[in-house]
C-alpha positions in Angstrom: 11.6 -50.5 -61.1 12.3 -53.8 -59.4 16.1 -53.0 -60.0 15.5 -49.6 -58.0 13.6 -51.5 -55.2 16.3 -54.0 -54.7 19.1 -51.3 -54.4 17.0 -49.4 -52.1 16.7 -52.4 -50.0 20.4 -52.8 -50.1 20.7 -49.6 -48.6 20.6 -46.9 -50.9 17.7 -44.3 -50.7 15.0 -44.4 -53.1 16.3 -41.4 -55.5 20.0 -42.9 -55.5 18.7 -46.4 -56.2 16.9 -44.8 -59.2 19.9 -42.9 -60.5 21.9 -46.0 -60.3 19.4 -48.5 -61.8 18.8 -45.7 -64.7 22.4 -45.8 -65.4 22.5 -49.6 -65.3 19.7 -49.8 -67.8 20.9 -47.0 -69.9 17.9 -44.8 -69.3 19.3 -41.7 -68.2 23.3 -40.9 -68.1 23.0 -37.5 -67.0 21.2 -35.5 -64.0 18.9 -33.6 -65.9 17.6 -36.1 -68.1 17.1 -38.5 -65.0 15.4 -35.3 -63.3 13.2 -34.7 -66.1 11.9 -38.3 -66.6 10.9 -38.8 -63.0 9.8 -35.6 -62.3 12.3 -34.9 -59.4 14.1 -31.4 -58.6 17.2 -31.1 -60.6 19.1 -30.2 -57.3 18.3 -33.2 -55.4 19.5 -35.5 -58.4 22.5 -33.3 -58.4 23.2 -34.0 -54.6 22.6 -37.7 -54.8 25.1 -37.9 -57.8 27.8 -36.1 -55.7 27.1 -38.4 -52.8 26.9 -41.5 -54.9 30.4 -40.5 -56.4 31.7 -39.8 -52.8 30.7 -43.7 -52.1 32.6 -44.9 -55.2 29.4 -45.8 -57.0 29.1 -43.1 -59.7 32.2 -41.2 -61.5 31.1 -37.8 -62.5 31.9 -36.3 -66.2 31.6 -33.1 -67.7 29.0 -30.6 -66.0 27.4 -27.8 -68.3 27.8 -24.4 -66.7 24.4 -22.9 -67.9 22.2 -25.9 -67.1 24.3 -27.5 -64.4 23.6 -30.8 -66.3 25.9 -33.6 -64.9 26.9 -36.6 -66.9 27.7 -39.9 -64.9 28.7 -43.1 -65.2 29.0 -46.5 -63.0 32.0 -47.5 -61.5 32.8 -51.0 -61.4 31.7 -50.9 -57.8 28.3 -49.3 -59.1 28.1 -51.9 -61.9 28.3 -54.8 -59.4 25.9 -53.1 -57.1 23.5 -53.0 -60.1 24.1 -56.5 -61.3 24.2 -58.4 -58.2 20.9 -59.8 -58.3 21.5 -61.2 -61.9 24.5 -63.4 -61.5 25.7 -65.2 -64.5 26.2 -68.8 -64.1 28.7 -70.4 -66.6 27.5 -73.8 -68.0 30.4 -74.7 -69.8 30.8 -75.6 -73.4 27.9 -77.0 -75.3 28.0 -80.7 -76.3 26.3 -81.9 -79.0 24.6 -85.2 -78.7 25.7 -88.0 -81.6 
């Protein structure tokens, strides 16, 4: 939840922030699962996914013709956006004390 709130503060709308956070945390990688888990209309999730893909944050995969389920992944830009508040600091090799 904190990740979605941070992403929403970075300029994404709440739904888009939730989609990016769910993908980053491996909670949902398709539109139908995300819509069902959060109780959001699937059509709204589809629209947000397409917008995120146009913005270079998601890559869209296969789409089920019958259910309209759309699979997606984060792009490198999307991963950087999601991981921005959690920088990894390199401390160098561990040195053992004699």
